[in-house]
N, C-alpha and C positions, 0 to 999 in steps of 0.2 A: 843037274840035278847035285854033283860031287859038290860045286862049288857054294850052292848056298848049305848043303849040309856040311862043311869043315869052316862056315865061318859064325854057324852056333856056337860051336865049340871053342873058337876063337879067344872070349872075350874070356872064358869060367877060369882059365890058368891063370891070365893077368891079376883076378877078381883076386884067387887065391895069395898070390905074392905080398899083392898088394896089402891085405889082412893079416899076412903074420908078422906084419910094422906096426900094422896102426894099433894093436890090442894091445902089447908092452907098450906102448909110449903114449896111448889113452891111460890106460892102467895106473903110469910115472905119472902122470899129468894129475887126474883123481886122486893118488896120496900127497902130492903135492898139494894141492888146495884147499886138504883137510888137513896135514900136519899145519900150515898157517893158519887154520882159522884158531887149531885149537893154541895154538901157541903165542898169539893175540891176544887170544880171549880175555885171560885174566890183565891182560894191558888196559881194556877196554874199563872193563867193573873196576877200577882203579880208582879212572879218572871219573867215571860218576860220583863215587862215593864223594869225593873230593870237592864235588862240585858248588857243595853248599857251602862253603870258607868263605870266611870277607876279611880285608884288612879294616877294618874298622879307625883305624888313623887318618885316613884320607877319608874325609866325610862328603865330598860330592862323587867319587868313584863308587862308594858305597851308594849313595841315595841313587844313581842311573843303575846301579845292577838289580837292589832291590825294588826299582820301578821297574823294571824288563820282567822280572819275578811277577808284579803287583798283576800284570797285564795278560803273564801266563798261568797262572794258578788262580783262582777265583775263593776266597778267604774273608770272614767276616772283618778282617784288621786292612782289607785294601785301600777303602775311602778315608778315613783316618790317618794311614801309614802315608797316600798318597801327597794329603795335605800337610804334615809334617813335614818330608822331604822335599817339597815345591821351594822352601826356604833355601836351601843346600845345592838346588845345581843351578838354578840361575843365576849365582852372584859368582863373579871374578873370583874373590875371596873369600872363605867360609870359615868358620870356626870348627871345634872340634862337635861330633852329635853330641846332644844334651841326653844326661838318663833318661828323660821318657819316651824320646826316639828310639835310645838304646834298646830300652826295654818293650818297646811296640816293638821292633825290625826282630827282636829274639822269641818273642811270640808269635808272631809271622811266619819264621822259619822254623819253629818247632810243630804248628800246624803244616804248615807244606809237605815237613818231614812226615807227619804222622798218617797222613791223609792222599801223598802221590805214590 
């Protein structure tokens, strides 16, 4: 009877010893995660604000970027804009974007910014 009575109480002191070390370690890990989250949160916000800036000097790259956005956002300008940008995407050498296409892209981007 003594052996079973002693075995029951052998586990209890071991559990207390581990809890002494685990509580500060887990608290430190939690605080480190919270600190990293709050430090990098403004970094991600800055990237989102700059996501709609385009370099209109490279017509081919702009055409592909705007085409990607037309599939992501549903606007009243999508069909007309896709027709205009088709000429700039599939040719090897393209010129600059014409004024009509630029104004249509700017209207599209304004609509996306307001409604997104």
